[in-house]
PDB file with one MODEL, atoms N, CA, C and O in Angstrom:
MODEL        1
ATOM      1  N   MET A   1     -56.196  13.216  69.698  1.00  0.00           N
ATOM      2  CA  MET A   1     -56.208  12.541  70.977  1.00  0.00           C
ATOM      3  C   MET A   1     -54.988  12.952  71.729  1.00  0.00           C
ATOM      4  O   MET A   1     -53.926  12.858  71.114  1.00  0.00           O
ATOM      5  N   SER A   2     -54.959  13.399  72.977  1.00  0.00           N
ATOM      6  CA  SER A   2     -53.788  13.818  73.690  1.00  0.00           C
ATOM      7  C   SER A   2     -52.939  12.744  73.929  1.00  0.00           C
ATOM      8  O   SER A   2     -53.475  11.636  73.907  1.00  0.00           O
ATOM      9  N   LYS A   3     -51.643  12.803  74.173  1.00  0.00           N
ATOM     10  CA  LYS A   3     -50.796  11.840  74.342  1.00  0.00           C
ATOM     11  C   LYS A   3     -50.770  11.414  75.749  1.00  0.00           C
ATOM     12  O   LYS A   3     -50.522  10.262  76.104  1.00  0.00           O
ATOM     13  N   LEU A   4     -51.044  12.423  76.554  1.00  0.00           N
ATOM     14  CA  LEU A   4     -51.005  12.218  78.067  1.00  0.00           C
ATOM     15  C   LEU A   4     -52.493  11.767  78.498  1.00  0.00           C
ATOM     16  O   LEU A   4     -53.312  12.608  78.866  1.00  0.00           O
ATOM     17  N   MET A   5     -52.758  10.558  78.440  1.00  0.00           N
ATOM     18  CA  MET A   5     -54.067   9.997  78.870  1.00  0.00           C
ATOM     19  C   MET A   5     -53.739   9.549  80.185  1.00  0.00           C
ATOM     20  O   MET A   5     -52.653   9.039  80.463  1.00  0.00           O
ATOM     21  N   SER A   6     -54.841   9.769  81.147  1.00  0.00           N
ATOM     22  CA  SER A   6     -54.671   9.299  82.393  1.00  0.00           C
ATOM     23  C   SER A   6     -54.686   7.768  82.594  1.00  0.00           C
ATOM     24  O   SER A   6     -55.282   7.131  81.726  1.00  0.00           O
ATOM     25  N   ALA A   7     -54.174   7.150  83.511  1.00  0.00           N
ATOM     26  CA  ALA A   7     -54.303   5.557  83.460  1.00  0.00           C
ATOM     27  C   ALA A   7     -55.540   4.962  83.475  1.00  0.00           C
ATOM     28  O   ALA A   7     -55.791   3.880  82.944  1.00  0.00           O
ATOM     29  N   LYS A   8     -56.572   5.879  84.273  1.00  0.00           N
ATOM     30  CA  LYS A   8     -57.868   5.222  84.042  1.00  0.00           C
ATOM     31  C   LYS A   8     -58.443   5.368  82.730  1.00  0.00           C
ATOM     32  O   LYS A   8     -59.108   4.473  82.208  1.00  0.00           O
ATOM     33  N   GLU A   9     -58.169   6.621  82.118  1.00  0.00           N
ATOM     34  CA  GLU A   9     -58.766   6.885  80.802  1.00  0.00           C
ATOM     35  C   GLU A   9     -58.234   5.437  79.825  1.00  0.00           C
ATOM     36  O   GLU A   9     -58.956   4.734  79.118  1.00  0.00           O
ATOM     37  N   ARG A  10     -56.791   5.299  80.065  1.00  0.00           N
ATOM     38  CA  ARG A  10     -56.103   4.066  79.284  1.00  0.00           C
ATOM     39  C   ARG A  10     -56.943   2.714  79.436  1.00  0.00           C
ATOM     40  O   ARG A  10     -57.317   1.989  78.514  1.00  0.00           O
ATOM     41  N   ALA A  11     -57.178   2.517  80.946  1.00  0.00           N
ATOM     42  CA  ALA A  11     -57.710   1.392  81.179  1.00  0.00           C
ATOM     43  C   ALA A  11     -59.047   1.146  80.675  1.00  0.00           C
ATOM     44  O   ALA A  11     -59.261   0.080  80.098  1.00  0.00           O
ATOM     45  N   ASP A  12     -60.082   2.100  80.840  1.00  0.00           N
ATOM     46  CA  ASP A  12     -61.359   2.170  80.208  1.00  0.00           C
ATOM     47  C   ASP A  12     -61.230   2.042  78.755  1.00  0.00           C
ATOM     48  O   ASP A  12     -62.103   1.392  78.179  1.00  0.00           O
ATOM     49  N   ALA A  13     -60.306   2.542  78.090  1.00  0.00           N
ATOM     50  CA  ALA A  13     -60.316   2.360  76.650  1.00  0.00           C
ATOM     51  C   ALA A  13     -59.823   1.029  76.191  1.00  0.00           C
ATOM     52  O   ALA A  13     -60.208   0.527  75.135  1.00  0.00           O
ATOM     53  N   LEU A  14     -58.953   0.453  77.010  1.00  0.00           N
ATOM     54  CA  LEU A  14     -58.566  -0.941  76.838  1.00  0.00           C
ATOM     55  C   LEU A  14     -59.712  -2.008  77.183  1.00  0.00           C
ATOM     56  O   LEU A  14     -59.843  -3.011  76.482  1.00  0.00           O
ATOM     57  N   GLU A  15     -60.409  -1.795  78.115  1.00  0.00           N
ATOM     58  CA  GLU A  15     -61.410  -2.434  78.767  1.00  0.00           C
ATOM     59  C   GLU A  15     -62.592  -2.613  77.673  1.00  0.00           C
ATOM     60  O   GLU A  15     -63.086  -3.698  77.365  1.00  0.00           O
ATOM     61  N   GLY A  16     -62.995  -1.223  77.088  1.00  0.00           N
ATOM     62  CA  GLY A  16     -63.916  -1.274  75.991  1.00  0.00           C
ATOM     63  C   GLY A  16     -63.462  -2.087  74.902  1.00  0.00           C
ATOM     64  O   GLY A  16     -64.235  -2.954  74.493  1.00  0.00           O
ATOM     65  N   TYR A  17     -62.376  -1.959  74.382  1.00  0.00           N
ATOM     66  CA  TYR A  17     -61.844  -2.759  73.281  1.00  0.00           C
ATOM     67  C   TYR A  17     -61.794  -4.310  73.319  1.00  0.00           C
ATOM     68  O   TYR A  17     -62.001  -5.096  72.394  1.00  0.00           O
ATOM     69  N   ILE A  18     -61.458  -4.569  74.658  1.00  0.00           N
ATOM     70  CA  ILE A  18     -61.397  -6.068  74.944  1.00  0.00           C
ATOM     71  C   ILE A  18     -62.865  -6.641  75.032  1.00  0.00           C
ATOM     72  O   ILE A  18     -63.155  -7.801  74.740  1.00  0.00           O
ATOM     73  N   GLY A  19     -63.693  -5.748  75.440  1.00  0.00           N
ATOM     74  CA  GLY A  19     -65.037  -6.198  75.754  1.00  0.00           C
ATOM     75  C   GLY A  19     -65.839  -6.385  74.467  1.00  0.00           C
ATOM     76  O   GLY A  19     -66.720  -7.227  74.296  1.00  0.00           O
ATOM     77  N   GLU A  20     -65.380  -5.419  73.530  1.00  0.00           N
ATOM     78  CA  GLU A  20     -66.192  -5.484  72.277  1.00  0.00           C
ATOM     79  C   GLU A  20     -65.827  -6.767  71.479  1.00  0.00           C
ATOM     80  O   GLU A  20     -66.628  -7.471  70.863  1.00  0.00           O
ATOM     81  N   ASP A  21     -64.320  -6.980  71.606  1.00  0.00           N
ATOM     82  CA  ASP A  21     -63.891  -8.154  70.924  1.00  0.00           C
ATOM     83  C   ASP A  21     -64.499  -9.407  71.355  1.00  0.00           C
ATOM     84  O   ASP A  21     -64.927 -10.259  70.576  1.00  0.00           O
ATOM     85  N   LEU A  22     -64.525  -9.502  72.871  1.00  0.00           N
ATOM     86  CA  LEU A  22     -65.069 -10.717  73.478  1.00  0.00           C
ATOM     87  C   LEU A  22     -66.523 -10.841  73.083  1.00  0.00           C
ATOM     88  O   LEU A  22     -67.009 -11.947  72.844  1.00  0.00           O
ATOM     89  N   ASP A  23     -67.249  -9.686  73.008  1.00  0.00           N
ATOM     90  CA  ASP A  23     -68.734  -9.926  72.412  1.00  0.00           C
ATOM     91  C   ASP A  23     -68.766 -10.502  71.022  1.00  0.00           C
ATOM     92  O   ASP A  23     -69.630 -11.318  70.702  1.00  0.00           O
ATOM     93  N   ASN A  24     -67.843 -10.089  70.199  1.00  0.00           N
ATOM     94  CA  ASN A  24     -67.728 -10.375  68.889  1.00  0.00           C
ATOM     95  C   ASN A  24     -67.573 -12.119  68.748  1.00  0.00           C
ATOM     96  O   ASN A  24     -68.244 -12.883  68.055  1.00  0.00           O
ATOM     97  N   SER A  25     -66.462 -12.410  69.650  1.00  0.00           N
ATOM     98  CA  SER A  25     -65.846 -13.841  69.525  1.00  0.00           C
ATOM     99  C   SER A  25     -67.254 -14.578  70.032  1.00  0.00           C
ATOM    100  O   SER A  25     -67.600 -15.565  69.384  1.00  0.00           O
ATOM    101  N   ILE A  26     -68.018 -14.192  71.060  1.00  0.00           N
ATOM    102  CA  ILE A  26     -69.049 -14.971  71.600  1.00  0.00           C
ATOM    103  C   ILE A  26     -70.126 -15.031  70.577  1.00  0.00           C
ATOM    104  O   ILE A  26     -70.761 -16.080  70.462  1.00  0.00           O
ATOM    105  N   ASP A  27     -70.415 -13.919  69.758  1.00  0.00           N
ATOM    106  CA  ASP A  27     -71.537 -14.016  68.745  1.00  0.00           C
ATOM    107  C   ASP A  27     -71.083 -15.167  67.842  1.00  0.00           C
ATOM    108  O   ASP A  27     -71.841 -16.101  67.578  1.00  0.00           O
ATOM    109  N   THR A  28     -69.689 -15.073  67.318  1.00  0.00           N
ATOM    110  CA  THR A  28     -69.252 -15.834  66.392  1.00  0.00           C
ATOM    111  C   THR A  28     -69.345 -17.350  66.695  1.00  0.00           C
ATOM    112  O   THR A  28     -69.757 -18.202  65.908  1.00  0.00           O
ATOM    113  N   LEU A  29     -68.924 -17.542  67.890  1.00  0.00           N
ATOM    114  CA  LEU A  29     -69.089 -19.114  68.431  1.00  0.00           C
ATOM    115  C   LEU A  29     -70.509 -19.433  68.596  1.00  0.00           C
ATOM    116  O   LEU A  29     -70.874 -20.586  68.368  1.00  0.00           O
ATOM    117  N   TYR A  30     -71.433 -18.454  69.003  1.00  0.00           N
ATOM    118  CA  TYR A  30     -72.935 -18.990  69.175  1.00  0.00           C
ATOM    119  C   TYR A  30     -73.391 -19.153  67.629  1.00  0.00           C
ATOM    120  O   TYR A  30     -74.112 -20.130  67.426  1.00  0.00           O
ATOM    121  N   ASP A  31     -73.121 -18.451  66.658  1.00  0.00           N
ATOM    122  CA  ASP A  31     -73.654 -18.699  65.301  1.00  0.00           C
ATOM    123  C   ASP A  31     -73.133 -19.996  64.876  1.00  0.00           C
ATOM    124  O   ASP A  31     -73.878 -20.808  64.327  1.00  0.00           O
ATOM    125  N   PHE A  32     -71.917 -20.235  65.092  1.00  0.00           N
ATOM    126  CA  PHE A  32     -71.223 -21.545  64.637  1.00  0.00           C
ATOM    127  C   PHE A  32     -71.950 -22.617  65.222  1.00  0.00           C
ATOM    128  O   PHE A  32     -72.300 -23.499  64.437  1.00  0.00           O
ATOM    129  N   VAL A  33     -72.306 -22.766  66.603  1.00  0.00           N
ATOM    130  CA  VAL A  33     -72.857 -23.810  67.332  1.00  0.00           C
ATOM    131  C   VAL A  33     -74.158 -24.084  66.678  1.00  0.00           C
ATOM    132  O   VAL A  33     -74.604 -25.184  66.350  1.00  0.00           O
ATOM    133  N   HIS A  34     -74.759 -22.787  66.526  1.00  0.00           N
ATOM    134  CA  HIS A  34     -76.248 -22.807  66.107  1.00  0.00           C
ATOM    135  C   HIS A  34     -76.220 -23.364  64.829  1.00  0.00           C
ATOM    136  O   HIS A  34     -76.963 -24.334  64.677  1.00  0.00           O
ATOM    137  N   VAL A  35     -75.442 -22.942  63.702  1.00  0.00           N
ATOM    138  CA  VAL A  35     -75.406 -23.684  62.420  1.00  0.00           C
ATOM    139  C   VAL A  35     -75.101 -25.060  62.465  1.00  0.00           C
ATOM    140  O   VAL A  35     -75.674 -25.760  61.630  1.00  0.00           O
ATOM    141  N   GLN A  36     -74.234 -25.666  63.345  1.00  0.00           N
ATOM    142  CA  GLN A  36     -73.916 -26.940  63.453  1.00  0.00           C
ATOM    143  C   GLN A  36     -75.133 -27.587  63.967  1.00  0.00           C
ATOM    144  O   GLN A  36     -75.424 -28.623  63.371  1.00  0.00           O
ATOM    145  N   ARG A  37     -75.872 -27.255  64.871  1.00  0.00           N
ATOM    146  CA  ARG A  37     -77.143 -27.914  65.493  1.00  0.00           C
ATOM    147  C   ARG A  37     -78.337 -27.880  64.244  1.00  0.00           C
ATOM    148  O   ARG A  37     -79.155 -28.798  64.192  1.00  0.00           O
ATOM    149  N   ILE A  38     -78.369 -26.968  63.436  1.00  0.00           N
ATOM    150  CA  ILE A  38     -79.329 -26.939  62.429  1.00  0.00           C
ATOM    151  C   ILE A  38     -78.849 -28.006  61.191  1.00  0.00           C
ATOM    152  O   ILE A  38     -79.659 -28.662  60.538  1.00  0.00           O
ATOM    153  N   LYS A  39     -77.685 -28.041  61.037  1.00  0.00           N
ATOM    154  CA  LYS A  39     -77.141 -29.067  60.194  1.00  0.00           C
ATOM    155  C   LYS A  39     -77.428 -30.598  60.563  1.00  0.00           C
ATOM    156  O   LYS A  39     -77.855 -31.476  59.814  1.00  0.00           O
ATOM    157  N   LYS A  40     -77.078 -30.686  61.927  1.00  0.00           N
ATOM    158  CA  LYS A  40     -77.440 -32.038  62.295  1.00  0.00           C
ATOM    159  C   LYS A  40     -79.096 -32.423  62.266  1.00  0.00           C
ATOM    160  O   LYS A  40     -79.442 -33.598  62.142  1.00  0.00           O
ATOM    161  N   VAL A  41     -79.926 -31.500  62.371  1.00  0.00           N
ATOM    162  CA  VAL A  41     -81.215 -31.597  62.294  1.00  0.00           C
ATOM    163  C   VAL A  41     -81.715 -31.854  61.189  1.00  0.00           C
ATOM    164  O   VAL A  41     -82.718 -32.565  61.138  1.00  0.00           O
ATOM    165  N   VAL A  42     -81.102 -31.306  59.973  1.00  0.00           N
ATOM    166  CA  VAL A  42     -81.422 -31.327  58.631  1.00  0.00           C
ATOM    167  C   VAL A  42     -81.056 -32.759  58.215  1.00  0.00           C
ATOM    168  O   VAL A  42     -81.853 -33.502  57.641  1.00  0.00           O
ATOM    169  N   VAL A  43     -79.775 -33.104  58.547  1.00  0.00           N
ATOM    170  CA  VAL A  43     -79.220 -34.441  57.879  1.00  0.00           C
ATOM    171  C   VAL A  43     -79.722 -35.487  58.446  1.00  0.00           C
ATOM    172  O   VAL A  43     -79.406 -36.612  58.059  1.00  0.00           O
TER     173      VAL A  43
ENDMDL
END
């Protein structure tokens, strides 16, 4: 990877990284909420 990335390339890479992380966090949160809901129904 070249050291001299344009500002746009850097922004795109950062945006992609943050976006991926956010998706993972939302999935984890959704799974947690879903499991809690199932537990309430079962108990």
